[in-house]
C-alpha positions in Angstrom: 19.0 -48.3 -7.2 16.9 -46.2 -4.7 15.2 -43.3 -6.3 15.2 -40.0 -4.3 12.5 -37.5 -4.6 13.4 -33.9 -4.1 10.6 -31.6 -3.1 10.9 -27.8 -3.6 12.3 -26.1 -0.5 9.8 -24.4 1.8 9.4 -20.7 1.1 7.7 -18.4 3.6 5.4 -16.7 1.2 3.4 -14.9 3.9 6.7 -13.7 5.4 7.6 -12.3 2.0 4.3 -10.6 1.7 4.7 -9.1 5.1 8.1 -7.9 4.1 6.7 -6.0 1.2 4.1 -4.5 3.5 6.8 -3.3 5.9 8.6 -1.6 3.1 5.3 0.1 2.0 4.7 1.4 5.5 8.3 2.7 5.5 7.7 4.5 2.2 4.5 6.1 3.4 6.2 7.3 6.6 8.7 9.0 4.3 5.8 10.4 2.3 4.3 11.9 5.5 7.8 13.3 6.4 8.2 14.7 2.9 4.7 16.4 3.1 5.9 17.9 6.4 8.9 19.4 4.7 11.7 17.1 5.8 14.7 17.3 3.4 15.5 14.1 1.6 12.2 12.3 2.4 11.2 12.4 -1.2 14.2 10.3 -2.2 13.3 7.9 0.6 9.9 7.4 -0.9 11.4 6.6 -4.3 14.0 4.2 -2.7 11.3 2.4 -0.8 9.2 2.0 -4.0 12.2 0.4 -5.7 12.7 -2.0 -2.8 9.0 -2.9 -2.7 9.2 -3.7 -6.5 12.0 -6.0 -5.8 10.1 -7.7 -3.0 7.1 -8.1 -5.3 9.2 -9.7 -8.0 10.8 -12.1 -5.4 7.3 -13.1 -4.2 6.1 -13.8 -7.8 9.2 -15.9 -8.5 8.6 -17.9 -5.3 5.0 -18.5 -6.2 6.1 -20.3 -9.4 8.3 -22.7 -7.3 6.2 -23.2 -4.2 4.9 -26.8 -3.6 2.2 -25.6 -1.2 0.9 -22.1 -0.4 -0.7 -20.7 2.8 -3.4 -18.9 0.7 -4.6 -19.3 -2.8 -1.7 -18.3 -5.1 -4.0 -15.8 -6.9 -4.8 -14.1 -3.6 -1.1 -13.8 -2.7 -0.5 -12.4 -6.2 -3.3 -9.9 -5.9 -2.5 -8.8 -2.4 1.1 -8.0 -3.5 0.0 -6.3 -6.7 -2.5 -4.1 -4.9 0.0 -3.1 -2.3 2.4 -2.2 -5.1 -0.2 0.2 -6.4 -0.4 2.1 -3.1 3.3 2.9 -3.0 3.5 3.6 -6.8 0.8 6.3 -6.4 2.6 7.8 -3.5 5.9 8.0 -5.4 4.2 9.5 -8.4 2.6 12.2 -6.2 6.1 13.2 -4.9 7.5 13.2 -8.5 4.7 15.3 -9.9 4.9 17.8 -7.0 8.6 18.3 -7.6 8.1 18.7 -11.4 5.3 21.2 -10.9 7.1 23.0 -8.1 4.1 22.7 -5.8 4.5 22.1 -2.0 2.1 19.8 -0.3 -0.6 21.6 1.8 -2.4 20.6 5.0 -5.0 18.6 3.1 -2.3 16.6 1.4 -0.5 16.0 4.7 -3.7 14.7 6.3 -4.4 12.4 3.4 -0.9 11.1 3.6 -1.3 10.4 7.3 -4.6 8.5 6.6 -2.8 6.5 3.9 0.0 5.6 6.3 -2.6 4.6 9.0 -4.3 2.3 6.5 -1.0 0.7 5.3 -0.1 0.0 8.9 -3.4 -1.9 9.4 -2.8 -3.8 6.1 0.6 -4.9 7.5 -1.0 -6.1 10.7 -3.6 -7.9 8.6 -1.0 -9.7 6.6 0.8 -10.7 9.8 -2.4 -12.3 11.2 -3.1 -14.4 8.1 -1.2 -17.4 9.3 -3.3 -19.8 11.4 -7.1 -20.1 11.3 -7.7 -18.7 14.8 -5.8 -15.5 13.9 -7.8 -14.7 10.8 -10.4 -12.8 12.8 -7.6 -10.4 13.6 -6.7 -10.2 9.9 -10.2 -9.2 8.9 -10.5 -6.7 11.8 -7.3 -5.0 10.7 -8.5 -5.0 7.1 -11.7 -3.3 8.2 -9.7 -0.6 10.0 -7.7 0.0 6.8 -11.0 0.6 4.9 -12.0 3.1 7.5 -8.8 5.0 7.0 -9.5 5.0 3.2 -13.0 6.4 3.9 -11.5 9.2 6.1 -9.0 9.9 3.3 -11.9 10.3 0.9 -13.6 12.8 3.2 -10.5 14.9 3.4 -10.2 14.6 -0.4 -13.8 15.9 -1.0 -13.2 18.8 1.4 -9.9 19.7 -0.3 -11.4 19.5 -3.8 -14.3 21.8 -2.7 -11.8 24.3 -1.3 -10.1 24.5 -4.6 -13.2 26.3 -5.9 -12.1 29.3 -3.9 -8.7 29.6 -5.6 -8.2 31.8 -8.6 -4.8 30.7 -9.8 -5.5 28.0 -12.4 -2.0 26.5 -12.2 -2.3 26.0 -8.4 -5.8 24.5 -8.8 -4.6 22.0 -11.5 -1.5 21.0 -9.6 -3.2 20.4 -6.2 -6.0 18.5 -7.9 -3.6 16.1 -9.5 -1.7 15.6 -6.2 -5.0 15.0 -4.3 -6.1 12.5 -7.0 -2.9 10.5 -6.7 -3.4 10.0 -3.0 -7.1 9.1 -3.3 -6.3 6.5 -5.9 -3.6 5.1 -3.6 -6.3 4.9 -1.0 -8.5 3.0 -3.5 -5.7 0.5 -4.0 -5.4 0.1 -0.2 -9.2 -0.6 0.1 -9.0 -3.2 -2.6 -6.2 -5.0 -0.7 -8.3 -4.9 2.4 -11.2 -6.4 0.6 -9.0 -9.1 -0.9 -7.9 -10.0 2.6 -11.5 -10.7 3.4 -11.9 -12.7 0.2 -8.8 -14.8 0.9 -10.0 -15.6 4.5 -13.5 -16.5 3.4 -12.1 -19.0 0.9 -10.0 -20.8 3.5 -12.7 -20.8 6.3 
């Protein structure tokens, strides 16, 4: 009797990672819209965060079944995990602003735009990870994401300094927490970008 060997089906792990990145970009676009005062955009941020969580869980499940992977499984896991942290922080910023009854100011809007710019570069970076001759584009996009995070930090420092001129302690406390949420989201984004570099170097 002939024995048949069944290999696990091919799963497009990089495609799944790119899908999570696209949802993250969508969520951060909603964050920018929310910061600009668009009705319903806060709910869109939360909805995107839930979808991104689902995408992250599907990727993790696929990693346990994959016969081969385009990158080290740990790198795929960490890239997805770091990206999840970006959108989680954004969602929490919206939630806290609504609870505290504080509207985002211009500094928050600018930070949100930098976060979106960085996430768009991360998405480009993920899309360029397939194929050795495309990985230069992946690291270049990762570098641009880090530059966005550095610009976000400059806005953050200026905004925190401006809080010293405010007298209402409730406003100071609320804005400080919102700013910190976004700067931490930026930190997660920079970590993802650095992990892209690490993953590429390991496969060079």
